[in-house]
N, C-alpha and C positions, 0 to 999 in steps of 0.2 A: 504493500500500500504506500509505504513511504517513497519507494522508487517512482510509483505512478504519480504521486503528488508532486514530487520533485520535477518529473518530466513535464507535467502540466504547467507548473510554475515557470519553467524555462521557456515553454512554448508561449505562454502569455507575456512573458518579459520580452521575447523576441517580437511578438505582434505589437506590443506597446511601443517598442523602439521603432519598428517599421512605420507605425502610424504617426509617430512624432516626426520622423524624418529629419532632414537637414533644413534649417531655416535659411533661405536665400534672400538676399537684399541687395539692391543696386543703389549705390550712393557715391556721388562725386566722381562718376565715371568708372567705378570699380564694382564688380560683381562679387559679393561676399557669400560664403557658405558657413554658417555658424561663426561669423566674425572673421573668417580667414578668406584670403583671395581664392575664388573658386576656379576650377578648371573643368571644361566640358562644353558641349553644345547645348544652348538654352533657347527656349521659346518664351516670349513675354509680350506684353502689350505696352506700347509707348503711346500714351493718349488712347486713341481709339483704334490704332493700327497694330497688327501683329508683326513681330520681328523675330528673326531666327539667326543665330550666329554663335561663334565659338569664343570662349574666354580662356586665357591661359594665365594662371596665378592672378585672376581677377580682372585682367585688362583684355580688351578686344584683340583678337588675333585671327586673321583670315577673312573670309567673305561673310558679310552680314546682308541679309535681305529683309526689306520691309514691304508689306503688302497692302494694297487697297482693300476695302471691305469686301469686294467681290472676289478676292484672291489673286488678282493680277498684280504683277510686280510694280512697285512704286519706286524703290530705291535699292541700289546695290552699292555697298561700301566695302572697300578692301582695307584692312588694317594690318600693320606690321608692328607687333609689340606695343599696341595701344595708339599708334600713329595712323591717322587716316591718310593713305597714300593715293587713293583713287575713289571717286564718287560718281555714280551714274543715277540720274533721275529720269523717270519714265512717265509718259502720259498713259491714260487708261487704255488707249488703243494699241499700246505696245511700242509706240514710237519714242525714241530717245528724246528727252527734253533738254538735258544738260549733262555734260561730262566735265569733271575737274580732276586733273591728274598731275602728279609731279612732273611727268615727262611729256605731257601734252598741253598743259595750260588749261584754259577754260573755253568751252564751246557751248553755245546756247541755241536751241532750235525751236521752231513752231511745230505743232502736231502733224504737219504735212511733210516734215523733214527739212524744211528750208532753214538755212542759217539765219540767226538774228544777230549774234555777236560772237567774236572770238577775242581772246586775250592771251598773249604769250609773255609771261613774266620774265623769261630768260632774255628776250631781246627788247622788252618794254614796249611791245606793239599791241594796239587794240584796233579792232575794225567793227563798225556797226554797218549793217546791210540794209539796202532798200527792200521793198516788198518783192521786187523782181529778182533779188539775189545779188545785185551788183553793189559794190561798196558805196556807202553813203558818207561815212567819216572814217578817216584813218589817222592814227596818232602813233608816234614813236618818240624816242628820246630826242630826235633832231628836228622833226617836222610834224605838222598837222595839215590835213587837206580835207576839203568838202567837195563832193561830187553830186550832180543831180542824177535822176534815174536813168539818164542816157549815158552815164559815165563821163559827163563833161565837167571839167574842173571849174569850180566857181570860187574857190578860196584856197590859199596855201600860205603857210608861214613856215619858214625854215631858219633854224638857228636864231630864233626870236626876231626874225625880220620878215616883214610882209613881202611876198613874192609878187612881182608884177605879172599878171596873167592876161593882160591886154584889155582890161575894162576901163571905162570912163564914167564920170559922174554927170548926171543930168539933173538940173534943178527943176522942181515941179512948182506949180502955182501956190500950193499951200506951205511952201518953205521946206518941204522934205526933198529927198533925193532918190534917184534910181541909179543903181550900178548897172551899166549897160555893157554887154559884150556881143560883138557881131550883130549890132543894132537890135539887141533883145535884152530886156530887163532880167537880170539874174538875182537882184536883191533890191530891197527898199530900205532907206534909212530915214528915221524921223528927223525933224528940223533941228533938234538938239544934238544929233549924232550919238544918241544913247541906246537906241533900239534898232537892231538890224534884223530884217526878215529876208532870209534867202528863200528862193522860189523854185518850185518844180518847173520843168520846161514848159508845162501847160498853164503855169501861173498860180497854182495853189501854194499856200505857205508850206515851206519845207522845214526851216529852222528859224527859231526866234531867239536872239541873244539880247538880253537886257542888261546893260552895264550898270544901271541904277540899282536893280534888285539883286544882281548876281545870279539870276535864274536863266537857264537855257532850256529850250524845249524843241524837240524834234516831232514832226507831225506825219501821220499817215496821209495819203492823198484824200481820204474821206474826211479829214479834219480832226480826227481823234488824236490825242497825244500819244506818241510812240515812246518817247523818252523825256523825262524831266530831271534836270540836275540843278542843284543849288539849295540854299537854306540848310545845308548839312544833310540833305536827303537825295537819294537817287531812286527814281521810279521808272520801271519799264513795263509797258502794257501790251496786252493782246490787241489785235486789230479792232475788236469791238470796244476797246477802252477799259476793259477790266484789268486789274493789276496782275502781272506775271511775276515781277521781282521788285522787292522794296529793300533799300538799305539805308540805315541811319546809324552813323558811327560804326561800331563793331557789330551791330544787330542787323540781321537780314532775314527776309521771309521770301519763300517761293510758293506760288499758287498754281494749281492745275487749271484747266480751262473751265471747270465748274465752280471755281472760287474757293476750293478747299486748300488749306495750307499744307504744304509738303515740308516736312522737317526731318533731317537726319539726326537731330539731337534727341537723345533718349530722355524724354521728359515724362514725368508721372508714370514711372515703370510699375506695372502691376502684373498679376497672374504669371509669376515666374515659374517655369518648369524646366528641369534638366531632362533632356531627351537622349543624351549620349555622354 
């Protein structure tokens, strides 16, 4: 009888231990198991989205995947010993939204695959693209240039000096001016010389630069704001005017085409499960 009771007590002790399990907690970028850095593959929720990835001694290491509510892939992050070396964001249709990698820089796309913007930190070059895929604005360490949708140069500054691209100024009756090239207005300047509006080849506003407020805006041909820079904020929109990317200081947000915020930061981590 004593042996039976001892065996039963051992079984119950094992069951209680199994039921209690390891207590996992994610805090300050580290996955803990009973207070120690955990190793293994985990599933958890970050906000309302499910995430799966591997931790080694508490820090992310390897591929992490975050999913939309319908199960489609939203984010793929690659970590090496806790450092995020590559990040891919996806639209719900499976199209790549953005990629940021140590060896590739940044590339941002619309949901039809068209490039919006590229940035190469190694050479200090950034390019913003027109709706037709041609460069709109290019900047690097030595020069900046603006092109209309026909790839015609309308502005260039090189080594901090304005480059003569063959335009002339034409006075208008209200005191404002037009920048004219090949007998065609490429920009309008207010009477005080403080606001410049560069134009598409068909006359619609393309870029507005306001020296008074320090705000610059780039427009789609439909009149919606494409990019807004200034006041410590950078905003990039979809063609319908809804926000795609917002940055203020060190804080940034990315939104899918339905207006849902996409974030690779593991915030409000819940429902932690070790699966391997």
